[in-house]
N, C-alpha and C positions, 0 to 999 in steps of 0.2 A: 650280678645274680641277686635276686630278691630272696631274703631268708624268711622262712615261715615264722609264725608267732613263737612257737616253742623254742626253736633254735635261737631266735633273737633274744628271748629271755635268758637262755643259758649263756649266750655270749656276754650279754650285759652283766649278768650276775658275777662272772669271773673276770671281768675287765677291770684294769687298774685305773678306772675313772678318767679315761683319756679325753672325755668331752666335758669334764667338770667345770673347766675355765670359761666355757661359753654359755652355760645355763643361766638365764636371767634370774630365775627363782632362787637357786642356790647362792648365786652371787649376792643378791639382795638380802637374803636371810642369813647367810653365813652358817648354814647347818648342813652337815653331811647327810642327814636323813632325807633331804630333798634334792640331792644330786641325781642326775639321770640314772646312774648306775644303781643307786640304792632304791630308787622308785621302781625300777624294773625288777630288781631282786625281790622287793616286797611283793610285787605283783605275782612273781613266780611262786613265792611261799604261799600267798593267799589262794593260789590255784591248786594247792595240795602237794607240792613237790617235797615239802618238809612239814613236819608238825609245827603249827603256829596257831595261836589263838586269834581267830578272826574276829576283829572288833571294828567298830567305826573309827576309833582312834588309830588303829594300824592302817586301815584303808585310807585314811586322810592323805597320806603322802601321795597317793595316786592323783589327787586333785591339785597338787602343787606343781602345775605345769601349764604354760600358756599354749602348748602345741606349736611353738614357733618354729621348730625344726633346726635350731642352731646346732643341737647335739648331732644331728644327722650329718650336717656339713663337716663336723669334726671326727665322725666315726669312720674307721678303716673298713667297716663292713656295710656301710650305708644303711644301718639299722634305723628305724623310725620310732624311737621311743614315744614321741608326742602322739602319734596315731595309735600305737599299741596301748598306751595308757587310757585313751578313750575307750578301748575295748575293755580294759580293766575296770573302768568306771561303770560300764554297763553290767559287767559281771557283779560288781559290788552292789549296784542298785537292785539287781535281781535277788541278791542274797540278803537284802535288808541292811546293807552296810554303807549306803550312800551318804553323801555329805549333807548334814542337817541344813546348811544354808541353801541347798537346792531342792528342798522337799516340795516346794510348790512351783518349781521352774516351768513345767509344761503349761500351767495356767498363766504364769507371768509372761511367757513367750507369746502365747496366744493373744493375751490382752494387748501387749505392746505391738504385736503385729497388726491387730485390728486398729489401733490408734494411728499407727503409721499409714496404713491403707486409707483411713479416713482423711488424714491430713493431705495425702497426695491427691485424693479425689477432690478436696475442697480447693486446692491450689491450681490443679492442672485443668485446662479447658476441656469440656466434655467431649469435643470432637477428637481429642487425642487419645481416647480410650477405644481400643478395638480388640476383637477376639482373634484376629489373624493379621499377619503382615510380614514385612521383611525382617525388621529388628525390634524386639521388645526391650524396654528399659525397666530394671528393677532397682529403685533407689536404696532399698534397705530400710531397716527400722531405726537406724541411728541418724539418718538424714533424709526423711521422706520428702522434704521441701526441695531436695536436690534434683528432683525430677524436672522442675521448672527450669533450672539452670541448664541441665543437660539437653533438654529439648530445644531450648533457645540456641544453644551452641550448634546442635545437629542441624537445625533449620538454616543457620547462617553458613554452614559448611556444605549444605546440600546433601546431607545424609538422612535416609529414611529412619525415623525413630518414633515409636509410639509406646504407650503404656498399656499393658494387657488389661482387658476387661476383667473385673473381679480380681484386681491386682493383689497378690499376697504381700503383706507388709514385711515379710521376712522369709528367707529360703530354708531356715531351720537349723543353721549351724550351732546355735547355743544348745539345742536339744541333743545333738550328736556329741558335743563336747561335754555336756553334763552327764552323759551315760543313759539318756532316755531313748534307747534305740527304737522301741515300738512307736513312741510318739514322733520320733524323727521320720520314720518310714511313712507314717500316715500323713504327716505334714508334707513330706516330699511328694506323695501321690497327688495331693491337692494342688501343689505348685505345678507339677508336671501337667495336670489337666489344663490349668489356666494358660499354659504356654504352648500347647499342642499345635496351634495354628501358626507359629512363627518359625522362620528359618534359623534365626539365632537370637540370643538374649544377652544383652549387656548388663552385667551385674555389678553394682557399684561397690558392694562389700566383698573384698577379696576372699575372706574366709567362707562366705556363702557361695562365691563363685567356685571355689575349690570343692566344697561339699557337693554342689550340683554336678560338677564335672566328674568327680571321682567317686563320692560316696552314694550318690543316688543309684548309679548302676550296681555298685557293690551291695546295696540293700534291696536289690531287685526292683528298682524303680527306673524304667527307661524314660529318657528325656529326649523329645524330638529335636529341639533347636540346639545349635551349637552354642556353647557357653564361651563368652569373651568378657574381658574387662573393658570398661569404657576407654581406658588409655589406649588399648589395642584398636578400638573402634575409631577414635579420633585421630590416631596416628595414620590411619589409612588416608585421611584427607590432609596430611601434614602440608603438602604443597599449596593447598587452598588457604591455609592460615597466613594472614599477612605477616611479614617479618616485622617484629616489633622493635621499637626503640628500647634503650636500656631501661629495665624496670627494676634495677637494684639487685642486691645479693640475697640469697636464701639457701638454707640447707634443704636438701631433699631427703626425706625419710623414706626408706624402702619398707613397705608393709610386709611382714613375714610371709603371709600366704601369697601375696602377689609375686615377690621376688624369689623366695625359695621354693614354694610349692608349685607355683604356676610358671616360674621362669621369665616373668615380665620385668625387665630392668631398664632396657634402653629406651622404650617408647616414652615413658614419662620425661626422661631427660631430653629427648629430642623435642618433645612439645614445649617444654619450659624454655629451652634455648631458642626455639623458633620465635617465641613471643617476647624475647629480650631479657629473660631472667638469667642472672649469673649464678649457676648452680654451684654451691659449695658442697663438698663431699664429706660425710662423716668419716672418721678414721676406720670404722667398720661399716661397709655399705654393701649394696647389692645382695648377693646370696650370703654374705657374712655379716649383714646388718644386725643391729640390736633391737630386740622387741620393745614395743611401747607399753607392754604390760596388759593389754586389753584382751588377748586371746584366751581360749580355753576356759572361759567363764571365771578366770582368776579374780576379777574385780568383785565377784560375789563370794568366792570361797576364801580369798585372802586379800581384802581390799587394801590393807596397809602395804603389803608386798607389791601389789600392782602399782600403787602410787610411787613406791620407791623406785621401781623399774622405770617408770616414766621420768621421774626426776633425774635418775642417772643418765638416761638418754639426752636430756636437755642440758646437762652439765657442760657438754662439749660446745653447744650453741652459745651458752653464756660466756664461756672462756674465750671464744673466737670474737665476741662482741657483735655478733649478727643477731638481729632481733626477730628473724622470721624463719619458720619452718613450713615447707609445703609437702603435702603427702597425698597419696591416691587412695586413701581408705578413710571413710567417715569415722570409724572408731578410733583410728590413730590420730586423726585431727582433733577429736575431742579430748583424747588422753594427753596430747602434747600441748594443750593450751595452758599457759602459765603466766605468772606475773613477769613482765619483761620480755616475753617471747610471744609472738603472734603465730598461731597455727592456722594455715589456710589449705583449703581444698584445691587440688590441682585443677579440677574442672572449673571451679570458681574463678581461678586465675586465668584460665583460657577464655572463659566467657567474657570477662571484664576486658581482656586485652583485644578481642575480636570486636567487641561492642564499641570500643573507642578508637579502633584503627582507622 
């Protein structure tokens, strides 16, 4: 049973913090004010359930969340604090209580998306851009050059894949996470129009894939194509991928939105094992994996906390003496790059393996 927002806030307010131990933000900061229970209780108070002075400082706890969903995995009632807190941020923004660090977020997202789209257009052959087709590919704003790798891999495996004409550089997740609902809806409408001629769309960024699949319809924006992640697309051609020789050992990091929110956990492992990668599992993996700190626009609202979460995730890699992490999210790949640890894109690994097979 899915609980409504008011019921969820009430349950969380009176809960004895049963999910406190899995929250990456409260673990990194060591403050009770940023546990999921307290953040939800604060949101309830700000919505007028009890007298409280509504200030930017009070509302700040709503932004101390990556949206990773680990708390939902630990919740006996399947409450989704991460998603509800995005609603709280939208309410805070409308009330003039938004995070100061996000004041110019819509303009920044627009500019970054435009730069990403330009980079993709400069690197991808003109004939690969089309207004309609079987499958469109959206590389996302954190790795616009990834379109070149994905297209090369698709061609090698005989999978139809193109880039949409007028490609959007970003599907808009940061706007949703930042509480800019109107800007998110307008951005979603633009993206939906650019994809209207495709049967499905492979979205490299798991958080944007989730936003397109779940939040576009919730915001009144119908999307014509089916949304998939590239690992799902390439897993369809698993048997066409040459079985690779041993390519060494690497940890696989489950992106939160891919594993928890979209339920895609086995396809990445099957692909890596197919090309000869010996997959090491984190002590917490799949739906119980630990966040990289990159979600929920946390790197903008609390950059030190976001960095601490990423460092925490890498401690296990260093302790194991393994020098490589592979992930299926451009943001996670960038966040987990560190001294002594090489962070690689799963699609890059697949493309390299099939190129040299």
